[in-house]
Every structure is written in structure tokens, then in C-alpha cells.
FIPA-252994 format. One line per field, with one value per residue (C-alpha): residue number from 1; y, z, x. Coordinates in steps of 0.5 Angstrom, whole numbers, always signed. Each point is the difference from the previous one (the first is absolute). Layout:
num c(NUM ...)
c2 c(Y ...)
c3 c(Z ...)
c1 c(X ...)
This chain:
num c(1 2 3 4 5 6 7 8 9 10 11 12 13 14 15 16 17 18 19 20 21 22 23 24 25 26 27 28 29 30 31 32 33 34 35 36 37 38 39 40 41 42 43 44 45 46 47 48 49 50 51 52 53 54 55 56 57 58 59 60 61 62 63 64 65 66 67 68 69 70 71 72 73 74 75 76 77 78 79 80 81 82 83 84 85 86 87 88 89 90 91 92 93 94 95 96 97 98 99 100 101 102 103 104 105 106 107 108 109 110 111 112 113 114 115 116 117 118 119 120 121 122 123 124 125 126 127 128 129 130 131 132 133 134 135 136 137 138 139 140 141 142 143 144 145 146 147 148 149 150 151 152 153 154 155 156 157 158 159 160 161 162 163 164 165 166 167 168 169 170 171 172 173 174 175 176 177 178 179 180 181 182 183 184 185 186 187 188 189 190 191 192 193 194 195 196 197 198 199 200 201 202 203 204 205 206 207 208 209 210 211 212 213 214 215 216 217 218 219 220 221 222 223 224 225 226 227 228 229 230 231 232 233 234 235 236 237 238 239 240 241 242 243 244 245 246 247 248 249 250 251 252 253 254 255 256 257 258 259 260 261 262 263 264 265 266 267 268 269 270 271 272 273 274 275 276 277 278 279 280 281 282 283 284 285 286 287 288 289 290 291 292 293 294 295 296 297 298 299 300 301 302 303 304 305 306 307 308 309 310 311 312 313 314 315 316 317 318 319 320 321 322 323 324 325 326 327 328 329 330 331 332 333 334 335 336 337 338 339 340 341 342 343 344 345 346 347 348 349 350 351 352 353 354 355 356 357 358 359 360 361 362 363 364 365 366 367 368 369 370 371 372 373 374 375 376 377 378 379 380 381 382 383 384 385 386 387 388 389 390 391 392 393 394 395 396 397 398 399 400 401 402 403 404 405 406 407 408 409 410 411 412 413 414 415 416 417 418 419 420 421 422 423 424 425 426 427 428 429 430 431 432 433 434 435 436 437 438 439 440 441 442 443 444 445 446 447 448 449 450 451 452 453 454 455 456 457 458 459 460 461 462 463 464 465 466 467 468 469 470 471 472 473 474 475 476 477 478 479 480 481 482 483 484 485 486 487 488 489 490 491 492 493 494 495 496 497 498 499 500 501 502 503 504 505 506 507 508 509 510 511 512 513 514 515 516 517 518 519 520 521 522 523 524 525 526 527 528 529 530 531 532 533 534 535 536 537 538 539 540 541 542 543 544 545 546 547 548 549 550 551 552 553 554 555 556 557 558 559 560 561 562 563 564 565 566 567 568 569 570 571 572 573 574 575 576 577 578 579 580 581 582 583 584 585 586 587 588 589 590 591 592 593 594 595 596 597 598 599 600 601 602 603 604 605 606 607 608 609 610 611 612 613 614 615 616 617 618 619 620 621 622 623 624 625 626 627 628 629 630 631 632 633 634 635 636 637 638 639 640 641 642 643 644 645 646 647 648 649 650 651 652 653 654 655 656 657 658 659 660 661 662 663 664)
c2 c(+0 +7 +4 -3 +5 +6 +0 +4 +6 +0 +1 +5 +4 -1 +6 +5 +0 -2 -4 +3 -5 +2 -7 -2 -5 -6 -7 -4 -5 -7 -3 +5 -2 -8 +2 +2 -5 -4 -4 +2 -3 +4 +5 +3 +7 +2 -1 +6 -3 -6 +0 -4 -1 +2 -1 +2 -1 +1 +0 +1 +3 +0 +2 +7 +0 -4 +1 -1 +0 +0 -2 +1 +0 +1 -1 +5 -3 +6 +7 +0 -4 +6 +1 -6 +5 +4 -2 +2 -2 +3 +2 +3 +1 -7 -2 +2 -1 -1 -1 +0 -1 -1 -2 -1 -5 +2 -5 +4 +5 +1 -1 +6 +1 +4 +1 +2 +7 +0 -2 +5 +0 +2 +0 -4 +3 +3 +7 +1 -7 +3 +2 -6 -6 -1 -5 +3 -3 -1 +0 -2 +0 -5 +3 -3 -5 -1 -7 -5 +3 -3 +5 -2 +2 -2 +4 -2 +3 -1 +1 -1 -4 +0 -7 -6 -2 +1 -2 -2 +3 -5 +1 +6 +3 -2 -7 -2 -4 -1 +2 -1 +1 -1 +1 +0 -1 +1 -6 -4 +4 -4 +2 -2 +1 +0 +0 +4 -1 -5 -7 -1 +0 -3 +4 -2 +0 +2 +1 +7 +1 -2 +1 +0 +0 +1 +0 +1 +3 +3 +7 +2 +3 +5 -1 +4 -1 -5 -1 +4 -1 -1 -6 -4 +1 -5 +2 -3 +3 -2 +2 -1 -2 +2 -6 -1 +3 +5 +7 +4 +1 -7 +2 +0 -8 -1 +4 -1 +3 +6 +2 +0 +4 +5 +0 +2 +6 +2 -1 +6 +4 +0 +4 +5 +7 +5 +3 -7 -1 +6 -1 -7 +3 +6 -5 -5 +5 -2 -6 -6 -6 -3 +0 +7 +2 -5 +4 +6 -1 -4 +6 +5 -4 -1 +7 +5 -4 +2 -5 +2 -6 +2 -6 +1 -6 -4 +4 -3 -6 +3 +4 +7 +1 +1 +7 +3 -3 +3 +7 +1 -3 -4 -7 -6 -6 -3 +6 +1 -7 +1 +6 -3 -6 +5 +4 -7 -2 +6 -2 -7 -4 -4 +0 -3 +3 -4 +0 -1 +1 +4 -5 -6 -6 +3 -4 -7 -6 -3 +6 -1 +5 +7 +7 +0 +5 +8 +2 +0 -1 -1 -6 +2 -6 +1 +0 -6 +3 +4 -2 +4 -1 +6 -4 -4 -1 -5 -6 -5 -1 -7 +4 +7 +0 +4 +5 +6 +2 +7 +5 +7 +2 -3 +1 +6 -1 -7 +0 -3 -7 -2 -1 +1 -5 +0 -2 -5 -8 +3 -2 +4 -1 +1 +3 -2 +0 -7 +1 +0 -4 -1 +1 +1 +6 -1 +0 +4 -1 +2 +4 +5 +2 +2 +5 +0 +3 +2 +3 +3 +2 +2 -2 +4 -2 +3 -4 +5 -2 +4 -1 +0 -5 -1 -3 -3 -2 -4 -2 +1 +2 +6 +2 +0 +5 +4 +0 +2 +6 +2 +6 +1 +7 +2 -4 -1 -4 -4 -3 -3 -7 +1 +2 -5 -5 +3 +0 -7 -2 +5 +2 +7 +4 +6 +0 +5 -1 -3 +0 -4 -4 +0 +2 +2 -6 -6 -4 +1 -3 +5 +2 +3 +3 +2 +1 +0 +0 -5 +2 -6 -6 -4 -2 -1 -6 +1 +2 -4 +3 -3 +1 -2 -1 +0 +7 +2 -4 -5 -6 -4 +0 -2 -1 -8 +2 -1 -5 -2 -5 +3 -2 +3 +1 +6 +4 +4 +6 -3 -3 +4 -1 +6 +0 +4 +1 +4 +2 +3 +2 -2 +6 +1 -5 -5 -7 -5 -5 -4 +0 -3 -6 +0 -2 -4 -2 -3 -1 -1 +7 +4 +0 +4 +0 +5 +0 +4 +1 +3 +3 +4 +5 +0 -4 -2 -3 -2 -3 -2 -2 -3 -1 -5 -2 +4 -4 -4 -6 -1 -7 +4 +5 -3 +1 +7 +2 -3 +4 +6 -2 -1 +6 +4 -4 +2 +7 +1 -3 +4 +0 +1 +5 +0 +4 -2 -5 -1 -7 -4)
c3 c(+0 -1 +6 +4 -5 +1 +7 +3 -4 +4 +6 -2 -4 +4 +4 -6 -4 +0 -6 -4 -2 -4 +1 -5 -1 -4 +1 +3 -5 +0 +3 +6 +1 +0 +6 +4 +5 +0 +6 +4 +7 +6 +1 +7 +2 -3 -7 -4 -7 -4 -7 -3 -7 -4 -7 -3 -8 -2 -8 -3 -7 -1 +3 +1 +1 +6 +1 +7 +2 +7 +4 +7 +5 +8 +5 +5 +7 +5 -1 +0 -6 -4 -3 -5 -4 -2 -6 -2 -6 -2 -7 -3 -7 -2 +4 -2 +3 -6 +5 +7 +3 +7 +3 +6 +1 +7 +4 -1 -6 -7 -2 -1 -5 -1 -7 -2 -1 +8 +2 +1 -1 +5 +1 +6 +7 +1 -2 -7 -2 -7 -1 +2 -2 -6 +4 +1 +3 -2 +5 +0 +6 +0 +4 +5 +3 +6 +4 -4 -6 -6 -4 -6 -6 -6 -4 -5 -2 -5 +1 -3 +5 +2 +1 -1 +6 +4 +8 +2 +7 +2 +8 +4 +6 -2 -1 -7 -2 -7 -4 -8 -4 -7 -5 -8 -4 -7 -4 +2 +6 +7 +7 +7 +6 +7 +7 +6 +7 -3 -3 -7 -4 -7 -5 -5 -7 -7 -6 +2 +6 +7 +6 +7 +6 +7 +5 +8 +1 +7 +1 +4 +6 +2 +6 +4 -2 -6 -6 -6 -4 -6 +3 +3 -5 -5 -7 -7 -4 -7 -6 -7 -6 -7 -5 +1 +7 -2 +2 +4 +4 +2 +5 +6 -1 +5 +5 -4 -6 +4 +2 -7 -2 +6 -2 -7 +3 +4 -4 -4 +6 +3 -4 +4 -1 +1 +6 +3 -1 +4 +5 +2 +0 +5 +4 +0 +1 +6 +1 +1 +0 -5 +6 +1 -7 +0 +6 -3 -6 +4 +4 -6 -4 +7 +2 -6 -5 +2 -1 -6 -4 -7 -3 -8 -4 +0 +6 +5 -1 -4 +5 -3 -3 +6 -3 +0 +7 +2 -3 +2 +7 +1 -2 +3 +3 -7 -2 +6 +0 -8 +2 +6 -4 -5 +5 +3 -7 +0 +6 -3 +4 -3 +2 -2 +0 +5 -1 +6 +4 +6 +3 +2 -2 -6 -4 +3 -2 -3 -4 -7 -4 -1 +1 +8 +1 +2 +2 -3 +4 -1 +1 +0 -1 +5 -1 +2 +5 +3 +7 +5 +5 -2 -6 +3 -6 -4 -3 -3 -8 -3 -6 +2 +6 +6 -2 +5 +0 +1 -1 -2 +0 +5 +6 +0 +7 +0 +0 -6 +1 +3 -3 +4 +2 -5 -5 +5 -2 -6 -7 -6 -7 -1 -7 -3 -8 +0 +2 +7 +6 +6 +6 +8 +3 +7 +6 +5 +7 +5 +4 -6 +1 +7 +6 +6 +6 +6 +6 +6 +5 +7 +4 +6 +6 -3 -7 -4 -5 -4 -4 -6 -6 -6 -6 -6 -6 -6 -7 -2 +8 -2 -7 +2 +5 -5 -5 +5 +2 -7 -1 +8 +2 +7 +6 +3 -6 +0 +6 -2 +0 +7 +2 -3 +3 +7 -1 -2 +6 +6 +3 +0 -1 -1 -5 +3 -6 -6 -6 -6 -2 -7 -4 -6 +0 -3 +1 +8 +4 +1 +8 +4 +7 +5 +7 +3 +7 +1 +6 +4 -5 +6 +4 +7 +3 +8 +2 -7 -6 -7 -5 -8 -2 -7 +0 -8 -6 -2 -4 +1 -5 -1 -7 +1 +6 -5 +0 -7 -2 -4 -7 -2 +2 +5 -4 +4 -3 +1 +5 +6 +7 +5 +7 +6 +7 +5 +7 +5 +7 +6 +4 +7 +5 -5 -2 -5 +3 -6 -7 -7 -3 -6 -6 -5 -7 -6 -7 -7 -2 +7 +7 +6 +6 +6 +7 +6 +6 +6 +1 +6 +0 -8 -3 -7 -6 -6 -6 -8 -5 -6 -7 -4 -5 -5 -1 +5 -3 +2 +3 +5 +2 +7 +2 -3 +5 +6 -2 +0 +6 +4 -2 +3 +6 +1 -2 +6 +5 +6 +6 +7 +4 +8 +6 +2 +6 -1 +0 -6)
c1 c(+0 +2 -2 +6 +4 -4 -3 +6 -2 -7 +3 +5 -5 -6 +2 +2 -6 -7 -2 -6 -5 -7 -3 -6 -5 +3 -1 +7 +2 -2 +6 -1 -7 +2 +3 -6 -2 +6 +1 +6 +3 -1 +5 +2 -1 +7 -1 -2 -2 +1 +2 -5 +3 +6 +2 +7 +1 +6 +1 +7 -1 +8 +6 -2 -7 -4 -7 -3 -7 -2 -7 -1 -6 +0 -6 +1 -1 +2 +0 +8 -1 -2 +6 +0 -5 +6 +4 +7 +3 +7 +2 +6 +3 +1 -7 -6 -7 -5 -6 -3 -7 -3 -6 -4 -5 -4 -3 -7 -1 +3 +7 +5 +5 +6 +4 +7 -2 -2 +7 +6 +7 +5 +7 +4 -2 +7 +2 +3 -2 -3 +8 +4 -5 -4 -5 -7 -6 -7 -5 -7 -5 -5 -6 -4 +6 -5 +0 -4 +1 +4 +5 +4 +4 +3 +6 +5 +7 +5 +7 +7 +3 +8 +0 -5 -2 -7 -2 -6 -2 -5 +0 -1 -2 -8 -2 -1 -6 +3 +5 +2 +6 +1 +6 -1 +6 +2 +1 +7 +1 +1 -1 +3 -4 +3 -4 +2 -3 -6 +0 +0 -6 +0 -3 -6 +3 -3 +5 +4 -5 +2 -5 +1 -5 +0 -6 -1 +7 +0 +2 +6 -1 +5 +4 +5 +8 -2 +3 -1 -7 +4 +4 -6 -6 -1 +2 +1 +6 +0 +5 -2 +5 +0 +2 +7 +0 +5 -3 +4 -7 +0 +6 -4 -1 +5 +5 +6 -4 -3 +7 +2 -6 +2 +7 -2 -3 +6 +6 -1 -1 +7 +4 +4 +2 +5 -4 -1 +8 +1 -5 +3 +7 -2 -4 +6 +6 +4 -4 +6 -5 -5 -5 +1 -1 -6 -3 +1 -4 -5 -1 -1 -5 -4 +0 +1 -4 -7 -6 -4 -4 -1 -4 -2 -1 +6 +3 -4 +5 +6 +4 +2 +7 +6 +2 -7 -1 +6 -1 -7 +2 -6 -3 -4 +3 +2 +3 +4 +2 +2 +4 +4 +2 +3 +4 +2 +3 +4 +4 +0 -5 -5 -8 -6 -8 -4 -8 -4 -6 +0 -5 +3 -4 -2 +5 +2 +4 -6 -3 +0 +3 -4 +0 +0 +5 -1 +7 +8 +6 +7 +5 +7 +5 +5 +8 +3 +4 -5 -2 -3 -5 -4 -2 -6 -5 +5 -2 +5 -2 +2 +3 +0 +4 -2 -6 -2 -7 -2 -6 +2 -8 -5 +4 +5 +2 +3 +7 +4 +1 -7 -7 -6 -5 -5 +6 +3 -2 -4 +1 +2 +2 +7 +1 +7 +2 -2 -7 -4 +1 -5 +4 -1 +3 +4 -3 +4 +2 -6 +5 +1 -7 -1 -2 +5 -3 +3 -3 +3 -6 -1 -7 -2 -4 -6 +0 +3 +5 +5 +7 +3 -1 +5 -3 +5 -4 +3 -2 -8 -1 +5 -2 -8 +2 +4 -5 -6 +5 +2 -4 -1 +3 -3 +3 -7 -2 +7 -2 -6 +2 +3 -7 -3 +4 -1 -7 -1 +4 -1 -7 +3 +7 +3 +6 +6 +5 +1 +5 +1 +7 +2 -6 +4 +5 -2 +6 -1 -5 -6 -2 -4 +2 -5 -2 -7 -4 -6 -4 -4 +4 +1 -7 -1 -3 +0 +7 +2 +2 -1 +5 +0 +7 -2 +0 -1 -2 -5 +2 -6 -6 -7 +0 -2 -5 -6 -6 +2 +5 +6 +0 +7 +7 +2 +5 +6 +3 +7 +4 +1 +3 -2 +3 -2 +4 -3 +3 -4 +3 -5 -3 +4 -3 -3 +3 -2 -5 -2 +3 -4 +3 +4 -3 +4 -4 +3 -3 +2 -3 +2 +3 -2 +5 -1 +3 -2 +6 +1 +7 +2 -5 -2 -5 +2 -4 +3 -4 +2 -5 +2 -4 +4 -5 -4 -6 -3 -5 -7 +3 +3 -5 -1 +7 +0 -6 +3 +7 -4 -4 +6 +3 -6 +0 +7 -1 -6 +5 +1 +6 -2 +3 -1 +3 +7 -1 -7 -3 -2)
């Protein structure tokens, strides 16, 4: 079904404009009326709509012309399902909409009809979109998409394809009663179908016409921290081949060919220029090692080339020429990767494009070759003699040797030599002159993505807690804060993260001092230093004081505390290891009576260790929580739930202080 391709526009454009619709009388077509009275299973109260019928007919007329006809009809079950009455179809200079109609069959009364003339055309919903993208959207609003009614539409498009492949998205968030897909090929053509997240369905064949049908497909109920929808939804990816299978548009039939296609787009864009050579010479002047030179080039592309995406025609896939990107000082991810590779070549370092999806799980080892990528990064072939501990995001390639992955675009605050959690253990297509190869990027040690929090605090006999806390952040923990503070200039706004942390941990507090450490030094750990006071932190229980040793930070989660069983894995942002150490000087006249027990929890996906000790007149609490695996399967949900519950129990535990000399 095609709705999966365009649904994102509904949410983005719905707040920007109100589609007009001059509904007229007119009977809905017979294919829609045949759905009235269709027997449906009982759906729960969270099901907003059901896709009664979907039909996608793809007719390949030639290598340069494909016609696609789509029909879909939904029954609206709840008010939240009304958005199914908004139809959004994209078009561009190579993709023309030849017809668009919509209808509503109300539970009572006459049918409504809207036609192509009732639609409006809009640009993408971001400022300046009409200047940087030739993709536009035709929006048609079907009237009366109310509960109990059936809304449907059909449209036809003709396009000149960049490649001979199509994707049938037959599963979405709504349940599907029946979905059809047909492929009509010219005489002598062949096809190859691959199935993803669904058992293979054999087609019915009639000459050069192939037809597939699926029915009663469950809707995907979104869950917190689940894999991306594109990685779990059922799809059929079909590639078609002219006689002899020699068309350049068949490159997407496998990963190697897809890489060759992309390499053909890149190869002519990496010519250098005198200006680039001069810049590289200036950047590397005085740098004694190849590592220092690479760092200088990476920092330049990361910081001095602004992100601006101009995607006109093939420009949606082909990078702009490196000299143009350098001259204009802007470009998108593939432009920045192309410029960086060109500059690295000037110092004798070979590198490669890597196309990847920023949502880990969108592409897996089992994924058939298809255009599932939305980002481009760089793989750098490291010199054999370059061994440095700062170069962590490295894999040993059987032919290319040691290659370092680096993203000069998405996260400009990540140090050279590291990658963010969104790339770690993710699959990307490594582009080389020999073609493409699907590779899994390295997973970095958990200690490289961390928050180390150390507090030196004092408690008085009235229960007031005050003192100093120092935080040191590495990896994503550091880059996230730098990104958040990038355009913040007022000091009172810069300490918002600290206020949020304290507000989530203390009943009341007052920050007396706060400062930032290494805000503009990506190669150094980022930090917060602050002092605070918290009245009534310790609670009175007769002549006793109850003190929570875990002063700040919450590591537990209620993500699994739901009535419904989990259906999808939990996906963590990246490996991490956070530590806390709080020393609390006891108030005069008090001593420790009881301490919370230590907590030691170890699972394959993570560990948690905490301990509370009394040393002299000091209460000391330490803990470490580590996430070791980035995905936890459903089979381990009970273990993960227990893991979080034990953390929550430890975070609530209290130590008991009694007056010196008092009996137990």
C-alpha cells in the first residue's frame, strides 16, 4: 500500500494548513460499496481505524516509465482515526499525478465525493522548502471521516524511475483486512521478490501479470523504545529486470549493485580545486602526524560547513561537487562526506562513503537490498602505522584493513575517532569502487558514554543537605548537552539541565552556584559543577533521621510496567556506564543505625551495583549502572523488568541515623 510512503506528511503539514474540500454528491465506486457491511473482528479501544481494502497495481511500461494505481479504504472506528481521511501524494518533475479522487460512505445518508480540483499543492513543511527541494505534495481532504464511516480514495501516478524496484508496504499501525499488490511487466521481463518481517506469500501468475494478496494483517501497536517501524513492518521488495537484465537501473537488486550505483554518482564529484588544496595546506600546517591532520580536516568539515540540504532531481541522492560545497560553505550529509573525502585524499588518506539509516534497526543483516537509508557518513582507511587510543570506532575489514567510521554531519559535537550510539552496531552500506557491502559498524565500550557524578555533601540535624557536585560526561552524554546548550547564552538558561536533574530527585532545592566545563572543547569531557541546598532532605521518625543515600539521578524505568505484554524488543540509544558517588557528612550528635543492603544485579544486557558504607562520620554511597547490549529481545523482558524494579528499590532505600549513644 502506498499510504505508508506518505503518512509522514499528514502530521507535518496538518498544523500548517487546512485542506479545503468542496464535497459534492456522488456515489462512491462499487469497489468501496462492496466493503459496506464487511465482517470485522472485535478491535480494542486503542484501534482508531481499520484498513478494509488496499490495492496497488504497478505497470512497468518501459525502463523509463512506470504507472502505479492505488485504491484504499478505511473504516473509522474512533475520533482519533479521522486523519485517515486526509490523502497526501508526493510528486516532482519525474513523478506526475494523473488522477486523484476521494469518497466517504457515511453510516447514514448520502455519499460524499471530492476530486482532484478540490486538492491543494504544498511544499514540504519547512522554511524555504520550495527553494531547496522539487518534491511537492498534493493534499485531498475527504469530508466526514467520522467514526462508523468509510473513507476511501484512489489515485494514479506516472514516473520516470531512478531504479527498477518497488516496495509494497502492506503492514502499518492500523490492522489490515485485505491488501493486494500486482505487477504487470512488458513481455520478456522478469522480477525477483524478497519478503521482510513476514513469511513469503506466493503470487498467482497470469502471463506477465503477478498478483499477491495478504489478509488479516495485525496493526503494529507502537511501544516505547521499540525498533523503528520500518524495521518491523511487513514488506515485499520487488525488483524487475528487462530482457538480459543489463539495465543500470537494476543496481538495487543486491547490496553490491546498489553500491556500484551510488559509486557512479559519487565518482565524478570528488575533483579537487586550488581553493581546496590551499585550505588543506593551511589546516595541516604545523601538524606533525597524519592523525593531527585528519583531526584538523574533520573539525573543519564538521564545524565550518553548514548543513543545508538542496535535493533537486537526482540531487536527492547524488552529492554536489566538492569544489562547490567548499566554495559555498554548505551542504547536506552526502555533500559534507564528499568534501571530507576529497580533503583527506590531499593528505594521502583513502576513504569511502557509507550510506546508513540513523534509526538503528531499519536495516538488518537479513534485510533485502533496498533504499532504506537516510544518511551518509565516512569510512577512513587508517594508515597501518597509525595506532592511537582515541580512534575507537574502528573495524578490521578483510580487504581494506582498519577503517574508522566518522560522521561529519549529524553530531558536530562528537570527537573525531568516535561515533554516536545511533550508529553503533548499526548496518551501513560501505561504498567502494568494487561495489557495495553491508557492514555492521563497531560498538564502542560502555565506558565511553558515561556520566560520572561525585558529590561532597553535608547534612545537619534539621535535615538540610548541602554541598558540591561535579559531573563529567563522555560520548553521547556529553554531545547531547553541548547540542542543547549550543545557542543558549543566558547563564540562567544554561543551568536548566541541572535544575531538571535536581527537581527530579529532591523535594526542594536551591542552586547556589553552577558552572560549565569544556563546553566548546569537543576533544575534552564536558562537565557541570554546582552547589545546592535542600531543606528537609532527611526525614524525622521520632528521634531518628531517615536519609536516602542515592541523592541524585534516576536510573529505573517504568517502560515495562504495562498491562499488555511487550511485543517488540527494547532498543537502547547506545552502550553506557554511569556512576554515582555521594559522601554525606553526618550531623553532629548522630551516628549510623542501619544501612541499606548492597545491590548486585548482572544480566547479559546490563548490570547494576550499589553499596552504602559508613566510614567514621561519613555516609558513602556508590553505584554503577551499565548497559552492555543495545537490544533486549522479548524473551528477556521479565529479566529487564526485574532489573528496573531492583534499581527502583535501591533508589528508594534509606539509611537510619540515631542520636549518639541511643539504644537500638
